[in-house]
Structure formats: structure tokens, C-alpha cells
N, C-alpha and C positions, 0 to 999 in steps of 0.2 A: 483925783484922791479918795473920793467915795468909793469907785469902782473897785480901785487898789484896795480899800479896806473891806469891801464885801467880799473880794476874791480872797484875802488873808483869813477872815473870819470862817469863810467856807472851807478852806484847808484845815485850820485848827478843828472845824467839827468832821472832818473826813469824807468831805463832798468830792468826787471825782470831776466833776464840772468845773471846780474850782482849781482844781491840781491841772488840770488841763488848761484852763484859762491862764493860770500863772506861768504854766510852762510856755505857753504862744507868746504872752504877753513881753517875757524878760529871757528866754532861751535866746534870741540874735545876741543882744548885749553882753549876756552873759559868756557866749562863745567868743566874742572880742576878747574879752578876758581871758580867758583859756588858751586861746591862738597864742598872745604874747608870753606866755609860759611852757608852751609847748613846740615841741621840733614838728609837729605834723598838724594836718586838719584832722586827722583821723585820731591821734593822740588828744587833740584838745577837745573834739567830740565825746572821749570815752570820760575825759575829764569833768565836762559840761553834765554828762548824765549820772557820774558818781557824786558831783556836787548837788545836782539838784536831788537827788536821793536823800542826801543829807539835810538840803532845805525842806524836803517834805517833811522827815523824822523830827528835827528840830523846831517847825514852824509854831508849835505851842510855845515855844520858850521865847519867843520874838515879843518884845514889850513895848514897841512903838518909841524907843528910844534911839532918836535918829532916824534917818530914811531908811527903810525895806531894802529898798534898791543897794544902799550901802551895807548892810547887813548880810543879804545875799553875796555881795560881791565879796566879803571876806570870807564866806563861805567858801565861793568859788577858788580863792588866792590860797586859802591852805589846804584845799584837796589838790591844787596843782602841787603846792608842795609837798606833799604827802606822796604825790606821785613821782615827784622828782628824786625824793629820798629813796623810794621803793625801786627805782631803775638807776640809783646812782653807780653802780658797778658798770652798767652799760654804757655809762655816759663818759667815763674815766678816760678811753681810749681815743672820742673825740677831742677831747682837751690837749692831750697829748700833741697830736696831730695839727689842734690849733695854735699851740705855741709855737710850732715850727713856722705854719704859716704866717703867721703875725711876724716873727723876725724875718721873714722872706720877703713879705710885703714891707715892713719898714726898712729894709735894706734898700729896696729897690726906691722907696720914696724919698731916701735922705740925698739921693742922687740930685735931685732938685727941688726947689722951692713951689709949694701948692699955695692957691689962693682958697679961701673958702668956697663952698659949693656955689655955683651961679646959677642954679636952674632950681626950678620948684621941685620938690620931693613928693611923691605923693604918699598918703598914709600906708595904702598897700606895699609899697617899697621899703618904707622904714618899718613894716610887722615882718617882710620876710627877710631884711638884714638881721634884724633881732634875730629872728628864727633860727637864723645861720649861726649864729652865737654859739659856744658849748654850752651845756645845760647850766653849768656851775655860774658862767658868765652872766648867761641868759637870766637866771633867775636874780642874781644879786641886781643886775641892772633893771630889771622892772620894779623889784623891790625900791629901791632907793629912788630911779629917777620917777616911776612913774607912778608908784604908790605912797612914795614920800615917808618909807621908814627909816630910822638913822640905821648905820652902821651895828651899833649895838643891838638895838632890834630885830636886824637881819641876822646878825651871828646867834642871838638867842631861837631865831625860827629854825634856822638851818644847822643848827649844832657845830658853828664853826667860829673861828676866833675873829674877832673885830679885824685885827690886820689882813686876815685872807678876805673878809667881806670889800674892804680898800681895794686891795690888790686885784680881786677879781672885778671891781668896779673901773680899776684903772686901764685894765688890759682888754673890758669889754669896748670901754670908749676909744682905745686906743684902735683897736681892729675895727670898730666902726668909721673913725675917722679914716683910716686907711683905706678903708673899701669903697666909702665915700669919694676920697681925692682919686683913686684908680677909675671909678665909673667917671666922674669930672673930665678927665684926662681922656676917656674915652669921648666923650661929647664934644671935647672942645675941637 
């Protein structure tokens, strides 16, 4: 905590070493946050860089309410949301294809009854599955399930209706369950 306070104070005074120390200390964890919201590692790295620029620009406004890491995490999430909004037109086609994919997989799974997944699933595998969701589903899933926002908060953040948020979460969960069931069938 003392080291963190020294780094923060150094950053507020514009010390380059402090900026470097802050980045080295928090970049790996913040990259994990960005990866959850992005389709590729490259996109996540871009969001991370943009997020750290914002952290460096806004660090003088940090008032030590709550954890510094939480404050930074919120900046990274907001940066990822902005990235999503800027690229929304590119994501639309993925969502159309995903609707078809969900229906095909659901139709295939309706023929048999599947038990819950009986094997351990690694964090990396879960992240890869979440990254395969269409961008809108992925964004709502992360904000609701992982970051704990309500549908009203998500609707406000993404400029969508509450019902759209609920629908996208439902579709994301169904898609993930179907993918896990197909994988389980392969492992059986």
C-alpha cells in the first residue's frame, strides 16, 4: 500500500518512473479486464494502451475513495465500452451470423438431454468462449455477470433499452451453455 501511494503521488507529480512503475504493476491485470471485452488480444492491447493514457491523464483526479485498482478498472471498462461503440458497425454482421449459429446449435441439442458440464473448465477456456460471443452479447454478459451492473445501468452505458440488455444476456448465456454442451458431448 505504501509503494502504491508513492507510485500514485509520483504520477500526480508527472514522474516518468512512477508512470512506468504503475504500468508494470497493473498492466497484466488490466489486460485481463480488456481481454474480456475484446475479440482479440491485439484489440485488448489497444484498449489497454488507450485506458492507461486516460489513467495517466486523470490520475490527478483520483481522491483515494475506494481502491485505486477499482478506479483504474472502471476506466478500462469505460474505454472498452467506447471501443465497442466506435466499432459497432463492424460487429453487426457477427451478430446476424451468431443468431443463425445459436438456432442451429439449439436445434441440434434439442434432440438429446444434456447434463451439466462434468469436467473442469479452465479460466482460459472460459475467456476464449466469452471472446467468441458477438460483441453486443459479450459486452452485456461481462457488464452483468462479471462486473455486476444492473440491466438499467447497462442500458444507460450502452444506449440500449433494458429489454435489449436482458435479451442479449439471455442469448449470450444460451450460446455459452450450448457451446459447453457440445464440448461436453465431444469429451464424453
